[in-house]
NUPASE-78943 format. One record per atom (N, C-alpha, C, O): x, y, z; residue in three letters. Coordinates in steps of 0.05 Angstrom, whole numbers, plus 5000, padded with zeros to 4 digits. Example, Ala and Ser with C-alpha at 12.3 -4.5 7.8 and 13.67 -1.06 7.14 Angstrom:
% residues 2
526448865156ALA524649105156ALA526449345156ALA528549345169ALA525749555142SER527349795143SER525850015157SER526850235161SER
% end
This chain:
% residues 139
501749775000MET500050005000MET501850255000MET503850255014MET501050454985SER502750694983SER501950905003SER499650915012SER503851065010ALA503251285029ALA501551495015ALA501651514990ALA500051655030PRO498251855017PRO499752065002PRO498552184983PRO502252115008ASP503752334994ASP505052234968ASP506052394953ASP505051974963GLU506351874939GLU504551914915GLU502151924917GLU505851934892GLN504451964867GLN503251694859GLN504451484866GLN500951684845PRO499851434837PRO501751284817PRO503451414805PRO501351024814ALA503050864797ALA502750954768ALA504650934752ALA500351044760HIS499851144733HIS498851434735HIS496451484735HIS500651624736PRO499851904740PRO498252004716PRO496652194720PRO498451894693HIS496951994670HIS493951924672HIS492252034658HIS493251734690LEU490551654693LEU489051824714LEU486651844713LEU490451944733GLY489252104754GLY488852384745GLY490052474726GLY487152534759TRP486652814752TRP487352974776TRP485753114788TRP489752964784GLY490653114807GLY490952934831GLY490052704831GLY492253044851ARG492952884874ARG490452834892ARG490252624905ARG488653024893HIS486453014912HIS483852904901HIS481952854916HIS483652874875VAL481252774863VAL481852504849VAL483252504829VAL480652284859PRO481152034845PRO479952034817PRO478052184811PRO481151884799ALA480351884771ALA477351804768ALA475951914751ALA476451624784VAL473651524782VAL471751754787VAL469851794773VAL472251904809LEU470452134816LEU470652354795LEU468552474788LEU472952404784ALA473252614764ALA471752544739ALA470452714727ALA471952294730VAL470452204706VAL467452204711VAL465952284693VAL466552114734LEU463752114740LEU462752404740LEU460452454731LEU464252584751ALA463552874751ALA463352974723ALA461653134716ALA465252894706LEU465252974678LEU462752874664LEU461453024649LEU462052614668LEU459652504656LEU457152644665LEU455452714648LEU456952694691LEU454552844701LEU454553124691LEU452353234684LEU456853254689GLY456953524678GLY456153544649GLY454753724641GLY456953344633LEU456153344605LEU453253274602LEU451953384584LEU452153114620GLN449253064619GLN447753324626GLN445753384613GLN448653474645LEU447453724652LEU447653924629LEU445754064623LEU450053934616LEU450454104593LEU448454034571LEU447254214559LEU448153774566GLY446253694545GLY443453774552GLY441953864534GLY442653744577THR439953824586THR439554124583THR437454214574THR441654274590LEU441454564587LEU441254644558LEU439654824551LEU442854514540LEU442654574512LEU439854514500LEU438854664484LEU438754294509VAL436054224500VAL434054434509VAL432254514494VAL434254514534GLU432354714545GLU432654984531GLU430655114526GLU435155064525LEU435655324513LEU434855324483LEU433955524473LEU435355104469THR434955104440THR432254984433THR431255024410THR431054824451GLY428454704444GLY428854464425GLY426954384411GLY431154344425LEU431554104408LEU429653884416LEU429153844440LEU428653734397PRO426853514404PRO428353254410PRO427553034402PRO430453274425VAL432253054432VAL432653054462VAL432853274474VAL432752824475PRO433352824504PRO436052944510PRO437952924495PRO436253084533GLY438753214541GLY441053024544GLY443353084540GLY440452774553THR442552574557THR443852504530THR446252444529THR442252494509VAL443252434483VAL445152654473VAL447252604462VAL444352904478VAL446053124470VAL448653114486VAL450753174476VAL448453054512GLY450753024529GLY452652804518GLY455052844519GLY451552584509LEU453152374498LEU454552464472LEU456852384467LEU453152624455VAL454452724431VAL456752914438VAL458852904425VAL456253074458VAL458453254468VAL460753094478VAL463153154473VAL460152874493LEU462252694503LEU463852574480LEU466252554481LEU462452494459LEU463752374435LEU465552584422LEU467752514415LEU464552834420ALA466253044408ALA468653104425ALA470853134415ALA468353114451VAL470553164469VAL472552934468VAL474952974468VAL471552684467GLY473252454466GLY474852434440GLY477152344439GLY473552524418ALA474952524392ALA477152744391ALA479152704379ALA476652954405ARG478553174405ARG480853124424ARG483153184418ARG480253004447HIS482252954468HIS482552654472HIS480952534487HIS484452534458ARG484752244458ARG485352124485ARG484751894491ARG486652284502GLY487352184529GLY484952144547GLY485252024569GLY482652244539LEU480252214555LEU479451924559LEU478451844580LEU479951754539VAL479251474542VAL480851344564VAL479751194580VAL483451394565ALA485151284587ALA484251384614ALA484351234634ALA483451634615ARG482551754640ARG479851644648ARG479251624672ARG478151584629ALA475451504635ALA475251204642ALA473351114654ALA477251054635GLN477150764639GLN476750684669GLN475150494673GLN477950814689PRO477450724716PRO474450764724PRO473450604741PRO473050954713ALA470250984719ALA468450814701ALA466350724709ALA469350764676ALA467750614657ALA467650324663ALA465550194660ALA469850214673ASP469949924678ASP467849834699ASP466349644693ASP467549964722PRO465449884741PRO462649934730PRO460849774735PRO462250144715LEU459650194704LEU458849984684LEU456649884684LEU460749904667LEU460249694647LEU459949424660LEU458349254651LEU461349374682ARG461149114696ARG458449084708ARG457448854710ARG457149294716HIS454549284729HIS452349414712HIS450449524723HIS452649404686LEU450749544668LEU447949434671LEU446049584667LEU447649174677GLN445049054679GLN443349184701GLN440849184699GLN444649294721LEU443149434742LEU441749684733LEU439749774744LEU442849804712LEU441550054701LEU438949994686LEU437450184681LEU438449744680PHE435949674666PHE433749604686PHE431449564677PHE434249584711VAL432249524731VAL430049744733VAL427749674731VAL430749994736PRO428650204738PRO426850214714PRO424350234718PRO427850214689PRO425950214666PRO424249964666PRO421849974658PRO425349734674GLY423749484675GLY421449504695GLY419249414689GLY422149614718VAL420049644739VAL417949844729VAL415549794733VAL418750054716GLY416850254705GLY415050134684GLY412650194684GLY416149964667ALA414549834647ALA412549644659ALA410249624650ALA413249504680VAL411449314693VAL409249474708VAL406949394707VAL409949684722THR407949834736THR406049984718THR403750044725THR406950044694GLN405250184674GLN404349994652GLN404050074629GLN403949744659LEU403349544639LEU400749604623LEU400549554599LEU398749724636SER396349794622SER396850004601SER395649984579SER398450204607ALA399150404587ALA400750284564ALA400450364541ALA402550104571VAL404149964550VAL402249804532VAL402649804507VAL400349654544ALA398549494528ALA396749674511ALA396049604488ALA395949904521GLU394250094506GLU395650194482GLU394350244461GLU398250244484HIS399750354461HIS401650144449HIS403850214440HIS400749894448ALA402449684439ALA403249704409ALA405549664402ALA401349784393ALA401849804364ALA403950014358ALA405949964344ALA403650264368PRO405750464363PRO408450394375PRO410550444363PRO408450264398LEU410950184410LEU412349964393LEU414749974389LEU410749774384ALA411849564367ALA412949674341ALA415049594332ALA411449864329LEU412349994305LEU414950144310LEU416750144293LEU415150284332ALA417650434339ALA419950244343ALA422150304333ALA419550024357VAL421649834361VAL422649704335VAL425049694330VAL420749614319VAL421449484294VAL422649684275VAL424649624261VAL421549924274GLY422650134256GLY425450224264GLY427150254246GLY425950254290SER428550334298SER430550114293SER432950164287SER429749864297PHE431449634292PHE432249634262PHE434549594255PHE430249664245ALA430649654216ALA432449884207ALA434349854191ALA431950124218ALA433550354211ALA436450314220ALA438350374205ALA436850214244GLY439550164254GLY440949954237GLY443349974232GLY439549744229LEU440649534213LEU441549644185LEU443749574176LEU439849814173VAL440549924147VAL442950114150VAL444750104133VAL442950284170VAL445250464174VAL447850314179VAL449950374168VAL447650104195ALA450049934200ALA451049804175ALA453449784170ALA449249694159GLY449949564134GLY451249754114GLY453249694102GLY450049994110VAL451150184092VAL453850284101VAL455750314085VAL454150334127LEU456650424138LEU458850204135LEU461050264128LEU458049954140LEU460049734137LEU460949714108LEU463249674103LEU459049724089GLN459749714061GLN461649944053GLN463549904039GLN461050184063ALA462750414056ALA465550374068ALA467550444055ALA465650274093LEU468350234105LEU469850014091LEU472250034087LEU468449804083LEU469849584068LEU470849684041LEU473049614032LEU469149844027ARG470049954001ARG472450134005ARG474350133989ARG472450294026ARG474650474031ARG477150324037ARG479350404030ARG476850094051ARG479149924058ARG480249774033ARG482449674033ARG478549744013GLY479349603989GLY478349323987GLY478949183968GLY476649244006ALA475448974005ALA473148973985ALA471849183981ALA472648753973VAL470448723954VAL467848683969VAL467648503987VAL465848833962VAL463148803974VAL461348683953VAL460848813932VAL460248453959ARG458448323940ARG455648313952ARG455348253976ARG453648393937PRO450848383947PRO449748113952PRO447548083961PRO
% end
């Protein structure tokens, strides 16, 4: 065990001596979520604020490559326990089962439509990337 005054074994992963990397990254994620929510409120975008926050996170991550190494200490525990994040929506769906049943057709259409759209976008993107790489794409 190291003394409190010693530098961490990986100083590039920490964000200062007094703030552990996990807390710093969680604060960054919450701050970007707040920023996304504020942007949605100010601009009236028809998109959830968390989605805008994720887009901002993607832009920041693309601009600052070291963010991935710094985010890993916080990302690993979140990804390890990702299934726990699905419990509240599952409970909400069960408690609102009558509303879900009432709107079953539009919900099913939204699920199938979003799946189909995602599949088409992934296929087109994969073909474009394979063409760019020089691989032959056959229909």
